[in-house]
Every structure is written in structure tokens, then in C-alpha cells.
N, C-alpha and C positions, 0 to 999 in steps of 0.2 A: 506534223513535225517534218515529215519527209518533203512536203511541198516547200516548206520554209527553207530547208537545206538546199533543195534544187534551185530555188530562186536566188539564194545567196551565192551558190556556185556560178550561176549564170551571170549575176551582176559582177562578180570578181573576174570572170573570164572576159566579160565585155570591157571592163576597165583595163585589163591586161592587154587586150587587143588594141585598144586606143593608144596605150603607152608604146607598144611595139610599133604600130604604124607611124606614130609621131617620131620615134627614134629613127626609123628607116627614112622618113622624109628629111630629117635633119642630116643624116649621113649623106643623102643625095645632094643637099645644098652645100655641104662642106667640101665636096669633091673639088670644085673650082672656085673656092671663095677667095676674095681679094685681100684677106687679112694676113696671109702667110702663116696661119696657125689654125688648128682645129679645136683648140681649147678656148671656145668662145661662149659667152653667156647666151642663154636661150633667146633673150630679146634681140640680140645682135643676129643670131642665126635666122630668126624670123624675118629679118630685113633682106637677107641674101636673096637675090632674084627680083626684088622690088625695083621697078624702073626708076623710082624716085631716089634710090640709093645705089646708083650704078657708077658713081665716080669716086669711090672710096680711095683715099690716099694713105700710104704708109708714112709714119712720122719722118723717117729719113728723107724721103722724096720731097715732102712738103717743105721741111726746114732747109734742105739744100736749095730748093728753088727760091725760097724767100731770101736766103743769104747770098744767092748769086746775083740778086738785084733785079731778077725778072719780075714782071708784073703778075701777081697771082691773087685770086680771090679764094679764100678758105672759109668753109662753113663748119663750125664746131658744133656738134650735136651729141645728144645722148639718147639711146633708144628707149629709155624709160622716162624721158622728159615729155610730158603731155604737150608742152608748147612747141617742142621740136617736131613731134609727130603731127601737129596741126600745121606748122609753118612749111615743112619740107614739101608736102604735096601742092602747096601754093607756089613756093619759090622755084622749084626745079623746072616746071613747065615754062615759067617766065624766063628763066635762064636759057633754056633751050631755044625758046622763041627769039630771044635777043642775041643768041650766039655767044653767051657768056659761059666760060669754062669754070665751073665751081668745083673746087676740090673739097671733098667731104671727109672730115676728120672725126672719127668716132671716139668721143671722150670716154666712153665706158671701157673700150678696149685699150686705147693708147693714152688716155689723159695724163697719167702720172709718169709715163715712161721716159719722155724726152724733154719735158719742160713746157708743154703748151700752157699749163696752168700757172707756171712761175715766170718763165722767160717771156712768154707772149701774153701774159696776164689774162688768160681765159678762165674766168671764174663763174660765168653765167652761161646758160644755154637756152636757146640757140644763140650763137654769135656768128655774125657774118663779118669778115675782116678783109679789106683789100690792102695788099702790100705792094709797094713800088720802091725800087732802089734799096731793097733790104729793110725798109721802114714801113710801119703801119701808116696809111694815109686816110683810112676810113673804117669806121666800125658801126655796126648796128646790132644791138642785143635785144633779146626777147622776141616773142612772137610779133610779127609785123603784118600789116595789111598789104595787099597787092600794090597799092600806089607807093608805099614806102620802099618796097623791094625794087620796083621799077626805077624809082628816083635814085636809089643807091647804085644800081647797075648803070644807069645813064651817067651819073656823076663820075664814077670811078673807072668804068670800062671804056668810056669814050675818049679818055685821055691818052 
């Protein structure tokens, strides 16, 4: 009986240590996060520091740029979307290679705050949209192969 109790205490202590270390790791990531808040879901915290998610944009900055008429490519994603998590590591290296500045908009954190889902009709993820002169001129939704991503960037970023 004592052995069982000792094993139980060791298991509980082990899990407590894991939770403690995970929380400390999250605290470190949140120090310089690009979201402007520390009240983030775990799946978003896990992406902080990932080189494929290093161009996060706040809603106000993105929508101001779109409305100003500047050319901008926005990538709407959700950290719990399996298709987003598969497409981003393919798309972002291509964007860097081609010199395309892709502004990444986290729908989990910002989706319903400013109107991405209503005003800009973002209802599926991942969605890559190119805006020019304040209007959408190109859209690609769903997980895409490398050749489609390259074609999208070639078509809209070269104009």
C-alpha cells in the first residue's frame, strides 16, 4: 500500500512539474508577443516564436492599410485549423523567397473583433487575399499546393 501511495505521489509531482514548466515557457513567450495582449489561447501562444508566424498583424493596422489603397496580401489563419497548420510552413518560405510581404491575421484572436468575417467575407481558413486600391483583387481559400501559392504571388504581387 505504501508503494502505491509513493508511486501516486511521484506521478502527481511529475505532472505538476510539467504544468509548471509549460506555464513558465508560455510566460516567456508572452513577454514580447505581437498580439498586444497576454490573454491568448494556448494554441496561439504555441505559435509565438515560430518563424512561419513572424508577421502577425493587428486588425487596425491591416484594415487601415487596405482602406488606404495600398497593395497588401493578407493571410487569414486559425491556429486550430489543420489545413492552416499544413499550408503555412509551405507558403511562408515561398513568400520569403519571392519577396512577398504576407500579413498574417489570426482569426482565433481577432476574427470577430473588427469585421474580418463580415466586412471582408472571411469565412474559411486558410484564406489568402490580395487587396489593391482598397478592394479585393484576388483570393485563394483552403490548403493549397506550392504551385498554386507561387501562381497567386506571381499574379498579384508582380502588378
